[in-house]
N, C-alpha and C positions, 0 to 999 in steps of 0.2 A: 370326466370328473377328476379332481385331484385326490390323491390317496391320503395326503397328510391330514391327520385328525385335527378337527377344529373345536373339540369339546370346550377347550379353555376360552374360546373366542365367542361364546354365546353372550355377547355383550348386550347391554340394555339399549338397543337401537330403537328408540321410541319416538313416535310422532315424526318420523323421518321425512314424510311426504307432505308437501303443500297440496291442498286440494286442486286437482286439475280444473282448469277454468271452465270447461264446457259443462254446463248445467242444464237440466231439463226440468220442466214442471210436470208432475204426474197428471195423466189424463183424468183420473178420478181422485178426488181428495181423500186422504187417509183420515178416518174418523177414530179418535182415541177413546172417546167417552163410551163406557160400558164394556170395554174389552178386558179380557182376562189374560194375564201373563203366565205362560207355562215355562218352567225353568228346568233345564237339563244340565247336569254337572258331572265332570270328571275331575278327581282330585287326588293328589299324591298322598300316600300313607293312609288311604281309606279304601273301601270297597266300591266307591262310586265310579262307575264307568258308563258314561252317557246315560246316567240314571235320572229319572224324573224326580226332582227334589222340591217342587213347590208350585202352587197356584196363587198368583198375586193379583190384586186389583189396583187399578189407577184411581187416584183422587185428584181433585183440583190442587194444583201446585202453588206453593208460596214462592217468594223470591229466593233463589238459591243463595246459599251462604258460602263464604270462603272457607269456613270451618268444615264444610261437608265435602265428601268425595262424590262427584256427580258424573254422569254420562248424558250428553245432550244429543238427541236424535231429532233431526229436522226432516220430516217426510216430504216437505215441499221442495227439497233440493235433491234431485237424483242425478246419477252419473252413468257410468258404462253399463252395458247389458252383459249379464253373466252367461257364459256359454257352457260351463261345466267344470267338474273336479273329477279326477280319476288317477290312473297310474298306468304303467307300462306292462304289457304282457310280452316279455322277452322269451327267447328260447329257454333261458334258465327257469323262468317262472313256469313255463309250460311243461318242461321236463320234470320239475319237482311235483307239479300238479298231477302228472300222470302216474307218479309213484304212490299217490294217496289212494286209500280205499274209496269206493263209490260214495260212502256216507260222508267222508271227510271232504271229498270234492264238492258235494252238494252244500256242505256247511260253508266252505270257502266262498263259493259263488253267491250264496245268500248273504254272507257276511259283507261282501263287497258291493254286490249289484242289486240285492233285494231290498224291498221296502222295510223288511225287518232288520236289515243290516245298515250300512252307511250310504247306500243309494248312489254309488258312483255313476257318473254320467258321461265320462269320456275314457278312451283307451288310446295309448300310444304303442307303436311297435317299431322294430327296426326293419329297414330294407336290407335284406340278407343279414349277415352276421354282425354282432357287436361282441364286446368282451364277455357279456353275460350269456354264455353258452359253452359248448364243449369243444369248439374249434372255429377256425375262420373258413368261410365258404361264400360262394356267390350263386346267383341264379343262372349263370351261363358257363359254358366251357371256356377254358383259358384261350385267350387270343381271338375270341368270337366278337369282333368289332361290330358285325352286322346284327348281333343278338339273335341269330337264328336258333340257338339252343335254349333260349330263355324259358325257364320253367320254375314254378314255385312248388314243385313236388316235395322238396325238402320240408316245407312248412306243413305238409299234410299229416305228418306223424304226430307232432305235438302242438305246434302253435295254432294252426287253424282250428282244430277241434276245440281248444280252450277258448279262443276268441269267439267262436260261434256260440258256445254255451254261455259265455258271459253276456253277449248281446241278447240272447233269449231270456236270461234271468233279469236283464235290465228292462224288459218289456218289449223287446223286438227292435229297438233302435238305440243308437248311441253315437256320440261324436267320436270318430275314429280317424287318427292320422298317423303318419309314418315318417321316419328319419333315417337317412343313411349315415353310417359311421365312416365308410370308405368306399370309393370305387374299386372295381377289381384291380388286382396288382398290375396287370399289363397296361392299364390306362394311366399309371402314375409314374412320376419322375423317379421314385425310388424302387419301383418294381416290387412293391411290398404293400399289402393292405395295412400292415402295422407301421408304427414309427413315423407317422406324419407323411411327408411327401406331398406332391401337388398333382392335380389332374392335368394331364398333358393336353395341349391345344388340339391335337389331331383327334382327340376323343370327346371333345365338348358335345358334339351332336349325338354321338352314341350314348353318352352318359345321360343326356337329357331325355333321350328316347327310353332309357332304362326305367326312369320314373314313370313314364306313361305306361309302359308294359306292366310294371308292378301294380299300378292303380287298376288297370283293366283286368288283370288276373285276379286280384282280390275282389273286385266287384262282380266278376263272373262267379265267384264263390258265394255271392250273396252278402258281401260285406261292403256297404257303401263307404267310400273314402272321402272324408271331409276335406283333407288337404295333406300337405307335406311340408317338412322343413328342408332347406337346401342342403345343410351339412351340420351334423352334430359337432359342436365345439370346434369351429373352423380355425381357431388360433392356438390349438393345443396339440403338440407333438406327443402322443401317448405311446406306451409300449403295446397298446392294443390297437384296434382298427381306428384310424384317424387320417385326416386329410386337411391340408392347410389352404385357406383362401384369404388373401388380403381383402380389405373392404372393397377395393376397386375390382378385384377378381370376382368376388361374389356378385357385385353389381352387374358386371359385364356378362357373366354366365347367365344370370337371371334375364337380363335385357335381350341378349342376342341369341340365347339357346333354349333355356328351360321354359321361359314364358311363351315364346313363339311356338315351341314344340308342343306344349300342352294344348295351346289353342288349336293348332293344326290337327291334333289328334282328337278334337272334340271334347277336351278336358279343361276348357277355359274357365269353367265354373269352380274348379278346385282351388282351394285357398293355399297360397304359398307363403310360408313363414321364413323370414330371414334371421340371420345371426345364430340363434340357438346355442348361446354360450353365456358367459357370466355377465353380471350387471356392470362390471368395471369399465369395459370398452364398448358398451352398448351404444353410447351416444355417437362415437366415431362411426360405427357401422351404420346407424340409421341416418346420420347426416349425409354420408356418402351415397347411400342407396336411394333414400327418399327425396333428396334434392335433385335427382335425375328423373324427370317425369316419365321418360321412356322405360326406366326400370321400375319406378314406383307404381306404375299402373298395374303391374303384375303381382304386387305384394299385398297380402291381406294385413300383415303386421309383423311384429317382432317377437321372437321367442327368447327366453333367457333362463339361466340356471342360477344356483346360489353359491357356487364354490369359490367366489372371489376372495373369501375369507382365508384361503390357504396362504395368502401373502402376509397375514397378520392384520389386515384391514377389517374394519367393521363392514357389515353388509351395506352395499351402496344403494339403498332404497330410493334415495332422492333422485338418482339418475333416471329412474323410471318415470317420475313425474315430469322431468325435463323432456323426455322423449314425448310424453303425452301432450305437454304444452306446445312443443314444436310441431308435432304431426298429429293433431287431434282426430284426423280421419283414419289413422292407422291404429290397429289394436295391439295389445300386449298379451302374451300368453306365457305363463311359466311352464317350461317344457321338461325340466328335470331337477330333482333334488333328492338326495339320500344322505343318511349318516354313514360316514366311511369307517374304516378300521374295525371290522366286525370282531366282536368279543362275546361269546355265548354267556358270559357272566353279566352282561349288560343288557339283556333283553328288556328289563324294566327300568332302565336308566332314564330318569325323568327329563334331564336336559335334552335328550333326543326329541322328545315330544314337543318341548318348548321351542325348539328350533323350528319345527313345523308351524306351531301356532304363531310365533313372532313373524315368520316369513309370510304366512298366508294373510294375516291381518294387514301388515305393511304393504305387501304386494297389491292386495285389493284396494287399499286406500290410495295407492299411487296410480290406479287406473287399469289394473290387470283384469282381463275378461275371463280367464280360465286358469286352472292350476293343475299341473301334472306331476304326480309322484313318480319315482323311478320304479324298480321292480315291485310288483304287488306281492310277490311270494318268492322267498328263497329258502334254502334248506338249512340244516343245523350247522353248516360250515360257513354260511354267508355266501353261498354259490348255488350252482356251479358257475365258475368263471375261468376261462381258459388261459388267463394270464395271472390268476391268483389275486385279482383285485376284489377282495371279499368285503362285502358291505352289509348293512342292515336293510331290512324291509319292514313295513308295518306289521306284516304277518310272516312268521317262519314256520316251516314244517320240519318236525323231527321225523324223518322218513324211517328211522330205525324202529320207531314205536307207533307210527301212524297217528301223530298228534299235531295239532296246530297251536302255535304260541302267538298270542295277540299282545303286541307291545303297546305302550302308552301312545305312540305316534298314531296308531290306528284310530284310537278314540279321539285324539285331538283333531285329526283330519275329519273324523265323522261329525264333529260339532259344526262343521261347515257343510260337507257334502250331503249329509242326511236331510238337511232342512232347506238349503238354498237350491233352488231348482233352475235349470236353464230357462232363460227369458227374464229372470229377475233383474231388477235395477239396483245398483248400489245407492245408498241413502247417506246423506251427510251425518256423520257421527263423531263426536268429540268428547273424550274424557277430560276432566278437570285436573287430574293428577297423572303423573308418569308411571305410577304404580300399576295402572290398568291400561291395557290395550283393547281397542274395540273397533268393530266395523258392523255395518248393517246392510241388509238387502231387503227389498220388498218383492215378494213373489207375484206371479201373474194372478194368483187367487186372492190377492189383497192382504195376505199374511206378512207381517213384518218379522224379520229374523235379525236379532242383535247378538253378536258373539263377543264375549268378554273374556280376557285372559288376565289372571293375577299371577305375576311371576315372582312375587315376594314370598317370604317365609311366614307371613301373618295373614289371617283372614281379614277381609275388608268389607265394611258396610258402605254401600253406595246408594245413591238415588238415581233412578232412570227417569229422565225428563223427556217427554214427547209432547211438543207444543206446550199447552198450558196444563198438562197433567203430569203426575209423577207417581212412582211407586218405590218402596224401599226394598233393597236386595242385599243379601249377604253372600259373598263368594269366599270359599275356603282358601287357605294358603296353597300356592302352587297348583292352581286349578284353572280349568276352562269351563265356561258356561255358555249355553245358548238360551236365549229368551225368545219365545214365540208369542206374538200378540197381533 
């Protein structure tokens, strides 16, 4: 991630995505008549936090007027299948978690993974170290090209126990994937896990086998691995763990080494995600990899982050819809986003939450199947981070007094994750004004979930239209709502 704060760049990037062209007709027709709309709201300068704020009824709709603010939901047009929302359990998260009392640990697990919390349904972790931890390290001894010393013993102290408890709280299963930040130093051109560098050709096969060993080791611990990304942020030379791959280098590593190795090791069913970097260069990466059928056959889809705004640019949401248009058989997964430049005076800073809401709605409307927050838990310093790259998490622990601090980002994310369940299908949703952002999903149980964000400083009255029915809704200023019907 880039460290430069982008608070001033929370621009109104609205309706950035054209609807991806692939549409499906629901197997069972959605019936609106007789349904009740349950409303949940989180709003700035109020006590409302995922609070139930209304029960509404549909009535036969009249012709919508230009003078009205409207949101139109068409349940007859569905798009991508939803795979989950969650966050990363890093060494930092697990270390902070271990410092909490048993009661606070249970509170955090319920808050994230329980039905009484925000019901997270996926987890990301790092393959050995990343910057969010107390130092750099790997699973092997230095210069062990044959990986004879490979061991995940390091993870047994903090990370594995937390991940296992999270999965248990989530009901026993969760989508779990992992990403490397850097190969071991001896495998790289700069002989350093930090500061970029490249994977040396003589270690391509060893590094490919490293992923396989990681997957097998975690699955031996009872943690099913859904998949991996090839490299976190492969175009960023960072002061922390990082490694550079050009588009062609990532394509060839996937095609000639990683894909074949996983197949040979009996792991061909694991999902491989390419790119895992910002939206700005995503089209170059997907064009290069997916236009090569021998590489594309190994890739499930494309991961992306939200940090392209470090350049002063608006978020490049439309690039996502272009990827989906070009490669409709490949999926999109948001793999990382956080608010940078930690400041303990800004725990309740509302634009941080609105960055989540704006990104999630636009990303989903552009065809994204799942969404991954960065660290689920950090301490009162925004760490630990071994290169002082201190950031916000949705929840912070003040380990000095054994307390948990819930930021607005936690609640904004919960407006999606608590109600939209894996297997849901996105439904065509269009507001009539740019003052509101909205997306909808229909769950397997037939419940429709419509999420609405008001980023303005005034409350807005709007009508929700679903086929030939409507209901009137009021959303407070600077608020997020979820409508269930």
